[in-house]
PDB file of N, CA, C and O in Angstrom:
ATOM      1  N   MET A   1      90.975  76.495 103.797  1.00  0.00           N
ATOM      2  CA  MET A   1      89.193  76.990 104.666  1.00  0.00           C
ATOM      3  C   MET A   1      89.635  77.022 105.837  1.00  0.00           C
ATOM      4  O   MET A   1      90.553  76.251 106.116  1.00  0.00           O
ATOM      5  N   LEU A   2      89.217  77.737 106.644  1.00  0.00           N
ATOM      6  CA  LEU A   2      88.749  78.469 108.168  1.00  0.00           C
ATOM      7  C   LEU A   2      88.035  77.408 108.864  1.00  0.00           C
ATOM      8  O   LEU A   2      87.167  76.788 108.251  1.00  0.00           O
ATOM      9  N   ALA A   3      88.305  77.130 110.078  1.00  0.00           N
ATOM     10  CA  ALA A   3      87.192  76.536 111.191  1.00  0.00           C
ATOM     11  C   ALA A   3      86.475  76.612 111.764  1.00  0.00           C
ATOM     12  O   ALA A   3      86.943  77.083 112.801  1.00  0.00           O
ATOM     13  N   PRO A   4      85.216  76.427 111.905  1.00  0.00           N
ATOM     14  CA  PRO A   4      83.586  77.776 112.656  1.00  0.00           C
ATOM     15  C   PRO A   4      85.137  78.505 113.418  1.00  0.00           C
ATOM     16  O   PRO A   4      86.311  78.135 113.464  1.00  0.00           O
ATOM     17  N   ASN A   5      84.490  79.523 113.859  1.00  0.00           N
ATOM     18  CA  ASN A   5      84.882  81.554 114.451  1.00  0.00           C
ATOM     19  C   ASN A   5      86.583  80.838 114.806  1.00  0.00           C
ATOM     20  O   ASN A   5      87.256  80.563 115.800  1.00  0.00           O
ATOM     21  N   GLU A   6      86.683  80.783 113.622  1.00  0.00           N
ATOM     22  CA  GLU A   6      88.199  80.690 113.853  1.00  0.00           C
ATOM     23  C   GLU A   6      88.617  81.644 112.826  1.00  0.00           C
ATOM     24  O   GLU A   6      88.428  81.546 111.613  1.00  0.00           O
ATOM     25  N   PRO A   7      89.315  82.748 113.582  1.00  0.00           N
ATOM     26  CA  PRO A   7      89.906  83.624 113.582  1.00  0.00           C
ATOM     27  C   PRO A   7      90.906  84.318 112.097  1.00  0.00           C
ATOM     28  O   PRO A   7      91.931  84.768 112.608  1.00  0.00           O
ATOM     29  N   LEU A   8      90.937  84.440 111.269  1.00  0.00           N
ATOM     30  CA  LEU A   8      91.506  84.639 110.204  1.00  0.00           C
ATOM     31  C   LEU A   8      92.992  86.372 110.377  1.00  0.00           C
ATOM     32  O   LEU A   8      92.849  87.592 110.447  1.00  0.00           O
ATOM     33  N   GLN A   9      93.796  85.750 110.374  1.00  0.00           N
ATOM     34  CA  GLN A   9      95.442  86.498 110.323  1.00  0.00           C
ATOM     35  C   GLN A   9      95.515  86.459 109.085  1.00  0.00           C
ATOM     36  O   GLN A   9      95.086  85.580 108.338  1.00  0.00           O
ATOM     37  N   LEU A  10      96.058  87.405 108.829  1.00  0.00           N
ATOM     38  CA  LEU A  10      97.029  87.914 107.696  1.00  0.00           C
ATOM     39  C   LEU A  10      97.949  88.764 107.741  1.00  0.00           C
ATOM     40  O   LEU A  10      97.907  89.830 108.354  1.00  0.00           O
ATOM     41  N   ARG A  11      99.201  88.176 106.830  1.00  0.00           N
ATOM     42  CA  ARG A  11     100.508  88.854 106.775  1.00  0.00           C
ATOM     43  C   ARG A  11     100.294  89.129 105.344  1.00  0.00           C
ATOM     44  O   ARG A  11      99.762  88.422 104.488  1.00  0.00           O
ATOM     45  N   VAL A  12     100.960  90.617 105.239  1.00  0.00           N
ATOM     46  CA  VAL A  12     100.216  91.339 103.900  1.00  0.00           C
ATOM     47  C   VAL A  12     101.782  91.802 103.457  1.00  0.00           C
ATOM     48  O   VAL A  12     102.122  92.658 104.274  1.00  0.00           O
ATOM     49  N   PHE A  13     102.581  91.630 102.738  1.00  0.00           N
ATOM     50  CA  PHE A  13     103.861  92.030 102.504  1.00  0.00           C
ATOM     51  C   PHE A  13     103.888  92.640 101.349  1.00  0.00           C
ATOM     52  O   PHE A  13     103.255  92.035 100.484  1.00  0.00           O
ATOM     53  N   ILE A  14     104.596  94.027 100.867  1.00  0.00           N
ATOM     54  CA  ILE A  14     104.039  94.605  99.867  1.00  0.00           C
ATOM     55  C   ILE A  14     105.644  95.011  99.071  1.00  0.00           C
ATOM     56  O   ILE A  14     106.083  95.661 100.020  1.00  0.00           O
ATOM     57  N   ASP A  15     106.321  95.048  98.444  1.00  0.00           N
ATOM     58  CA  ASP A  15     107.775  95.219  98.102  1.00  0.00           C
ATOM     59  C   ASP A  15     107.666  95.559  96.743  1.00  0.00           C
ATOM     60  O   ASP A  15     107.731  94.633  95.935  1.00  0.00           O
ATOM     61  N   LYS A  16     107.490  96.869  96.274  1.00  0.00           N
ATOM     62  CA  LYS A  16     106.592  97.894  95.383  1.00  0.00           C
ATOM     63  C   LYS A  16     106.087  97.164  94.621  1.00  0.00           C
ATOM     64  O   LYS A  16     104.932  97.591  94.617  1.00  0.00           O
ATOM     65  N   SER A  17     106.138  95.631  93.366  1.00  0.00           N
ATOM     66  CA  SER A  17     104.972  96.093  92.071  1.00  0.00           C
ATOM     67  C   SER A  17     104.522  94.449  92.907  1.00  0.00           C
ATOM     68  O   SER A  17     103.367  94.071  92.712  1.00  0.00           O
ATOM     69  N   VAL A  18     105.592  93.400  93.942  1.00  0.00           N
ATOM     70  CA  VAL A  18     104.861  92.360  94.544  1.00  0.00           C
ATOM     71  C   VAL A  18     104.700  92.729  96.165  1.00  0.00           C
ATOM     72  O   VAL A  18     105.260  93.407  97.026  1.00  0.00           O
ATOM     73  N   ILE A  19     103.252  91.584  95.962  1.00  0.00           N
ATOM     74  CA  ILE A  19     102.526  91.051  96.936  1.00  0.00           C
ATOM     75  C   ILE A  19     102.579  90.281  97.516  1.00  0.00           C
ATOM     76  O   ILE A  19     103.577  89.812  96.968  1.00  0.00           O
ATOM     77  N   GLU A  20     102.276  89.292  98.606  1.00  0.00           N
ATOM     78  CA  GLU A  20     102.849  88.493  99.592  1.00  0.00           C
ATOM     79  C   GLU A  20     102.181  88.190 100.482  1.00  0.00           C
ATOM     80  O   GLU A  20     102.725  88.375 101.571  1.00  0.00           O
ATOM     81  N   VAL A  21     100.546  87.522 100.539  1.00  0.00           N
ATOM     82  CA  VAL A  21      99.795  87.381 101.112  1.00  0.00           C
ATOM     83  C   VAL A  21      99.663  86.021 102.388  1.00  0.00           C
ATOM     84  O   VAL A  21      99.754  84.883 101.927  1.00  0.00           O
ATOM     85  N   PHE A  22      99.526  86.110 103.408  1.00  0.00           N
ATOM     86  CA  PHE A  22      99.875  84.656 104.170  1.00  0.00           C
ATOM     87  C   PHE A  22      99.045  84.824 105.636  1.00  0.00           C
ATOM     88  O   PHE A  22      99.132  85.584 106.600  1.00  0.00           O
ATOM     89  N   ALA A  23      98.268  83.781 105.285  1.00  0.00           N
ATOM     90  CA  ALA A  23      96.387  83.608 105.567  1.00  0.00           C
ATOM     91  C   ALA A  23      96.916  82.707 106.748  1.00  0.00           C
ATOM     92  O   ALA A  23      97.568  81.841 106.164  1.00  0.00           O
ATOM     93  N   ASN A  24      96.985  82.429 108.236  1.00  0.00           N
ATOM     94  CA  ASN A  24      96.764  81.737 109.011  1.00  0.00           C
ATOM     95  C   ASN A  24      98.068  80.665 108.796  1.00  0.00           C
ATOM     96  O   ASN A  24      98.062  79.444 108.945  1.00  0.00           O
ATOM     97  N   ASP A  25      99.088  81.477 108.429  1.00  0.00           N
ATOM     98  CA  ASP A  25     100.336  79.923 108.246  1.00  0.00           C
ATOM     99  C   ASP A  25      99.927  79.109 107.449  1.00  0.00           C
ATOM    100  O   ASP A  25     100.871  78.425 107.052  1.00  0.00           O
ATOM    101  N   ARG A  26      98.771  78.759 106.899  1.00  0.00           N
ATOM    102  CA  ARG A  26      98.919  78.445 106.151  1.00  0.00           C
ATOM    103  C   ARG A  26      98.707  77.966 104.088  1.00  0.00           C
ATOM    104  O   ARG A  26      98.795  76.915 103.453  1.00  0.00           O
ATOM    105  N   GLN A  27      98.420  79.371 103.736  1.00  0.00           N
ATOM    106  CA  GLN A  27      97.852  79.531 102.426  1.00  0.00           C
ATOM    107  C   GLN A  27      98.733  80.418 102.684  1.00  0.00           C
ATOM    108  O   GLN A  27      98.981  80.733 103.848  1.00  0.00           O
ATOM    109  N   ALA A  28      99.432  81.040 101.501  1.00  0.00           N
ATOM    110  CA  ALA A  28      99.872  81.604 100.978  1.00  0.00           C
ATOM    111  C   ALA A  28      99.751  82.111  99.349  1.00  0.00           C
ATOM    112  O   ALA A  28      99.959  81.185  98.565  1.00  0.00           O
ATOM    113  N   ILE A  29      99.438  83.484  98.685  1.00  0.00           N
ATOM    114  CA  ILE A  29      99.659  84.283  97.406  1.00  0.00           C
ATOM    115  C   ILE A  29      99.987  84.792  97.169  1.00  0.00           C
ATOM    116  O   ILE A  29      99.815  85.657  98.028  1.00  0.00           O
ATOM    117  N   CYS A  30     100.864  85.395  96.046  1.00  0.00           N
ATOM    118  CA  CYS A  30     102.033  85.781  95.606  1.00  0.00           C
ATOM    119  C   CYS A  30     101.012  86.497  94.090  1.00  0.00           C
ATOM    120  O   CYS A  30     100.168  85.893  93.429  1.00  0.00           O
ATOM    121  N   ARG A  31     101.624  88.335  93.876  1.00  0.00           N
ATOM    122  CA  ARG A  31     100.738  88.426  92.747  1.00  0.00           C
ATOM    123  C   ARG A  31     101.709  89.609  92.135  1.00  0.00           C
ATOM    124  O   ARG A  31     102.517  89.887  93.021  1.00  0.00           O
ATOM    125  N   ARG A  32     101.882  90.206  91.267  1.00  0.00           N
ATOM    126  CA  ARG A  32     102.509  91.078  90.583  1.00  0.00           C
ATOM    127  C   ARG A  32     101.690  92.429  90.356  1.00  0.00           C
ATOM    128  O   ARG A  32     101.104  92.312  89.280  1.00  0.00           O
ATOM    129  N   VAL A  33     101.414  93.673  90.947  1.00  0.00           N
ATOM    130  CA  VAL A  33     100.711  94.471  90.802  1.00  0.00           C
ATOM    131  C   VAL A  33     101.663  95.845  90.254  1.00  0.00           C
ATOM    132  O   VAL A  33     102.841  95.973  90.587  1.00  0.00           O
ATOM    133  N   TYR A  34     100.991  96.757  89.431  1.00  0.00           N
ATOM    134  CA  TYR A  34     101.647  97.621  87.998  1.00  0.00           C
ATOM    135  C   TYR A  34     100.571  99.123  88.492  1.00  0.00           C
ATOM    136  O   TYR A  34      99.541  99.579  87.994  1.00  0.00           O
ATOM    137  N   PRO A  35     101.480  99.576  89.781  1.00  0.00           N
ATOM    138  CA  PRO A  35     100.668 100.806  90.644  1.00  0.00           C
ATOM    139  C   PRO A  35     101.351 101.264  89.139  1.00  0.00           C
ATOM    140  O   PRO A  35     102.434 101.111  88.574  1.00  0.00           O
ATOM    141  N   ALA A  36      99.604 102.139  88.749  1.00  0.00           N
ATOM    142  CA  ALA A  36     100.534 103.141  87.591  1.00  0.00           C
ATOM    143  C   ALA A  36     100.094 104.685  88.252  1.00  0.00           C
ATOM    144  O   ALA A  36     100.410 105.741  87.702  1.00  0.00           O
ATOM    145  N   ARG A  37      99.353 104.608  89.459  1.00  0.00           N
ATOM    146  CA  ARG A  37      99.474 105.913  89.666  1.00  0.00           C
ATOM    147  C   ARG A  37     100.291 106.557  90.544  1.00  0.00           C
ATOM    148  O   ARG A  37     100.855 105.555  90.984  1.00  0.00           O
ATOM    149  N   LYS A  38     100.798 107.483  91.149  1.00  0.00           N
ATOM    150  CA  LYS A  38     101.594 108.171  92.265  1.00  0.00           C
ATOM    151  C   LYS A  38     101.519 107.576  93.717  1.00  0.00           C
ATOM    152  O   LYS A  38     102.280 106.999  94.493  1.00  0.00           O
ATOM    153  N   ASP A  39      99.851 108.129  93.685  1.00  0.00           N
ATOM    154  CA  ASP A  39      99.861 108.015  95.298  1.00  0.00           C
ATOM    155  C   ASP A  39      98.524 106.685  95.560  1.00  0.00           C
ATOM    156  O   ASP A  39      97.602 106.472  96.348  1.00  0.00           O
ATOM    157  N   SER A  40      99.127 106.059  94.386  1.00  0.00           N
ATOM    158  CA  SER A  40      98.866 104.211  94.931  1.00  0.00           C
ATOM    159  C   SER A  40      99.388 103.664  95.927  1.00  0.00           C
ATOM    160  O   SER A  40      99.824 102.513  95.891  1.00  0.00           O
ATOM    161  N   LEU A  41      99.412 104.311  96.815  1.00  0.00           N
ATOM    162  CA  LEU A  41     100.506 104.028  98.400  1.00  0.00           C
ATOM    163  C   LEU A  41      99.959 103.245  99.848  1.00  0.00           C
ATOM    164  O   LEU A  41     100.593 102.853 100.828  1.00  0.00           O
ATOM    165  N   GLY A  42      98.280 103.197  99.470  1.00  0.00           N
ATOM    166  CA  GLY A  42      97.260 102.278 100.456  1.00  0.00           C
ATOM    167  C   GLY A  42      96.798 101.295 100.320  1.00  0.00           C
ATOM    168  O   GLY A  42      96.716 100.730  99.230  1.00  0.00           O
ATOM    169  N   ILE A  43      96.291 100.752 101.625  1.00  0.00           N
ATOM    170  CA  ILE A  43      95.753  99.502 101.943  1.00  0.00           C
ATOM    171  C   ILE A  43      94.902  99.911 102.081  1.00  0.00           C
ATOM    172  O   ILE A  43      94.768 101.009 102.622  1.00  0.00           O
ATOM    173  N   VAL A  44      93.288  98.694 101.340  1.00  0.00           N
ATOM    174  CA  VAL A  44      91.978  98.940 101.936  1.00  0.00           C
ATOM    175  C   VAL A  44      91.535  97.778 102.978  1.00  0.00           C
ATOM    176  O   VAL A  44      92.506  97.032 102.846  1.00  0.00           O
ATOM    177  N   LEU A  45      90.898  97.293 103.700  1.00  0.00           N
ATOM    178  CA  LEU A  45      90.562  96.563 104.295  1.00  0.00           C
ATOM    179  C   LEU A  45      88.463  96.565 104.504  1.00  0.00           C
ATOM    180  O   LEU A  45      87.636  97.353 104.963  1.00  0.00           O
ATOM    181  N   PHE A  46      88.428  95.122 103.817  1.00  0.00           N
ATOM    182  CA  PHE A  46      87.026  95.272 103.613  1.00  0.00           C
ATOM    183  C   PHE A  46      86.220  94.049 103.394  1.00  0.00           C
ATOM    184  O   PHE A  46      86.891  93.428 102.570  1.00  0.00           O
ATOM    185  N   ALA A  47      85.077  93.288 103.681  1.00  0.00           N
ATOM    186  CA  ALA A  47      84.788  92.621 103.110  1.00  0.00           C
ATOM    187  C   ALA A  47      82.908  91.970 102.661  1.00  0.00           C
ATOM    188  O   ALA A  47      81.860  92.186 103.271  1.00  0.00           O
ATOM    189  N   GLU A  48      83.127  91.252 101.539  1.00  0.00           N
ATOM    190  CA  GLU A  48      82.501  91.558 101.551  1.00  0.00           C
ATOM    191  C   GLU A  48      81.106  90.178 101.106  1.00  0.00           C
ATOM    192  O   GLU A  48      81.373  88.977 101.072  1.00  0.00           O
ATOM    193  N   GLY A  49      80.063  90.607 100.892  1.00  0.00           N
ATOM    194  CA  GLY A  49      78.225  89.771 101.664  1.00  0.00           C
ATOM    195  C   GLY A  49      78.785  89.596 103.533  1.00  0.00           C
ATOM    196  O   GLY A  49      78.840  88.518 104.123  1.00  0.00           O
ATOM    197  N   GLY A  50      78.935  90.179 103.792  1.00  0.00           N
ATOM    198  CA  GLY A  50      78.573  89.746 105.576  1.00  0.00           C
ATOM    199  C   GLY A  50      79.822  90.938 106.177  1.00  0.00           C
ATOM    200  O   GLY A  50      80.336  91.757 105.414  1.00  0.00           O
ATOM    201  N   ALA A  51      80.154  90.846 107.590  1.00  0.00           N
ATOM    202  CA  ALA A  51      80.609  92.051 108.313  1.00  0.00           C
ATOM    203  C   ALA A  51      81.890  91.570 108.697  1.00  0.00           C
ATOM    204  O   ALA A  51      82.073  90.363 108.858  1.00  0.00           O
ATOM    205  N   ALA A  52      82.680  92.304 108.837  1.00  0.00           N
ATOM    206  CA  ALA A  52      83.515  91.573 109.260  1.00  0.00           C
ATOM    207  C   ALA A  52      84.473  93.019 110.330  1.00  0.00           C
ATOM    208  O   ALA A  52      84.407  94.238 110.166  1.00  0.00           O
ATOM    209  N   LYS A  53      85.421  92.079 111.549  1.00  0.00           N
ATOM    210  CA  LYS A  53      85.832  93.083 112.603  1.00  0.00           C
ATOM    211  C   LYS A  53      87.288  92.798 112.057  1.00  0.00           C
ATOM    212  O   LYS A  53      87.749  91.909 111.341  1.00  0.00           O
ATOM    213  N   PHE A  54      87.817  93.881 112.667  1.00  0.00           N
ATOM    214  CA  PHE A  54      89.648  94.052 112.377  1.00  0.00           C
ATOM    215  C   PHE A  54      89.930  94.190 113.875  1.00  0.00           C
ATOM    216  O   PHE A  54      89.298  95.029 114.517  1.00  0.00           O
ATOM    217  N   THR A  55      90.604  93.619 114.312  1.00  0.00           N
ATOM    218  CA  THR A  55      91.014  93.365 115.967  1.00  0.00           C
ATOM    219  C   THR A  55      91.950  94.051 115.902  1.00  0.00           C
ATOM    220  O   THR A  55      91.960  94.913 116.780  1.00  0.00           O
ATOM    221  N   SER A  56      92.973  94.068 115.077  1.00  0.00           N
ATOM    222  CA  SER A  56      94.516  94.838 115.293  1.00  0.00           C
ATOM    223  C   SER A  56      94.700  94.967 113.600  1.00  0.00           C
ATOM    224  O   SER A  56      94.129  94.315 112.727  1.00  0.00           O
ATOM    225  N   VAL A  57      95.818  96.169 113.453  1.00  0.00           N
ATOM    226  CA  VAL A  57      95.975  96.534 111.913  1.00  0.00           C
ATOM    227  C   VAL A  57      97.318  97.156 112.101  1.00  0.00           C
ATOM    228  O   VAL A  57      97.470  98.143 112.821  1.00  0.00           O
ATOM    229  N   LYS A  58      98.532  96.436 111.293  1.00  0.00           N
ATOM    230  CA  LYS A  58      99.557  97.123 111.942  1.00  0.00           C
ATOM    231  C   LYS A  58     100.850  97.129 110.046  1.00  0.00           C
ATOM    232  O   LYS A  58     100.789  96.727 108.884  1.00  0.00           O
ATOM    233  N   ALA A  59     101.756  97.842 110.929  1.00  0.00           N
ATOM    234  CA  ALA A  59     102.536  98.064 109.341  1.00  0.00           C
ATOM    235  C   ALA A  59     103.880  98.520 109.654  1.00  0.00           C
ATOM    236  O   ALA A  59     103.679  99.723 109.820  1.00  0.00           O
ATOM    237  N   TRP A  60     104.812  98.377 109.793  1.00  0.00           N
ATOM    238  CA  TRP A  60     105.904  98.512 109.267  1.00  0.00           C
ATOM    239  C   TRP A  60     106.294  98.165 108.064  1.00  0.00           C
ATOM    240  O   TRP A  60     106.245  97.056 107.531  1.00  0.00           O
ATOM    241  N   GLU A  61     106.980  99.928 107.355  1.00  0.00           N
ATOM    242  CA  GLU A  61     107.771  99.967 106.523  1.00  0.00           C
ATOM    243  C   GLU A  61     109.411  98.971 106.028  1.00  0.00           C
ATOM    244  O   GLU A  61     110.400  99.200 106.725  1.00  0.00           O
ATOM    245  N   MET A  62     109.480  98.470 105.455  1.00  0.00           N
ATOM    246  CA  MET A  62     110.266  97.915 104.783  1.00  0.00           C
ATOM    247  C   MET A  62     111.643  97.472 104.345  1.00  0.00           C
ATOM    248  O   MET A  62     111.664  96.283 104.663  1.00  0.00           O
ATOM    249  N   MET A  63     112.631  97.725 103.874  1.00  0.00           N
ATOM    250  CA  MET A  63     114.139  98.242 103.476  1.00  0.00           C
ATOM    251  C   MET A  63     114.105  97.422 102.417  1.00  0.00           C
ATOM    252  O   MET A  63     114.340  96.233 102.628  1.00  0.00           O
ATOM    253  N   PRO A  64     113.805  97.871 101.047  1.00  0.00           N
ATOM    254  CA  PRO A  64     113.999  96.550  99.716  1.00  0.00           C
ATOM    255  C   PRO A  64     114.282  95.195  99.908  1.00  0.00           C
ATOM    256  O   PRO A  64     114.708  95.250 101.061  1.00  0.00           O
ATOM    257  N   SER A  65     114.306  94.736  99.784  1.00  0.00           N
ATOM    258  CA  SER A  65     114.766  93.444  99.359  1.00  0.00           C
ATOM    259  C   SER A  65     115.718  93.679  98.094  1.00  0.00           C
ATOM    260  O   SER A  65     116.468  92.708  97.987  1.00  0.00           O
ATOM    261  N   ASN A  66     115.919  94.522  97.217  1.00  0.00           N
ATOM    262  CA  ASN A  66     116.441  94.328  96.433  1.00  0.00           C
ATOM    263  C   ASN A  66     117.244  96.281  95.533  1.00  0.00           C
ATOM    264  O   ASN A  66     116.782  96.937  94.599  1.00  0.00           O
ATOM    265  N   PRO A  67     118.376  96.511  96.320  1.00  0.00           N
ATOM    266  CA  PRO A  67     117.926  98.228  96.190  1.00  0.00           C
ATOM    267  C   PRO A  67     118.841  98.348  94.770  1.00  0.00           C
ATOM    268  O   PRO A  67     119.161  99.533  94.671  1.00  0.00           O
ATOM    269  N   TYR A  68     119.363  97.599  93.675  1.00  0.00           N
ATOM    270  CA  TYR A  68     118.820  97.935  92.400  1.00  0.00           C
ATOM    271  C   TYR A  68     118.288  98.254  91.796  1.00  0.00           C
ATOM    272  O   TYR A  68     118.557  98.120  90.602  1.00  0.00           O
TER     273      TYR A  68
END
């Protein structure tokens, strides 16, 4: 849970079908996804129930964790 006025910092790692999300260095989730479309390469940021302000979005391409 966020403290009042605490900004949310997300670190998202995507490695083929595994997505890991780290929130404010306190919470983490990992999910396996199975994208069926070849164009499933994007990420969408959105908010439900209110407005959100994104102050920074950065992306880096990662090397495969397992080249096989």
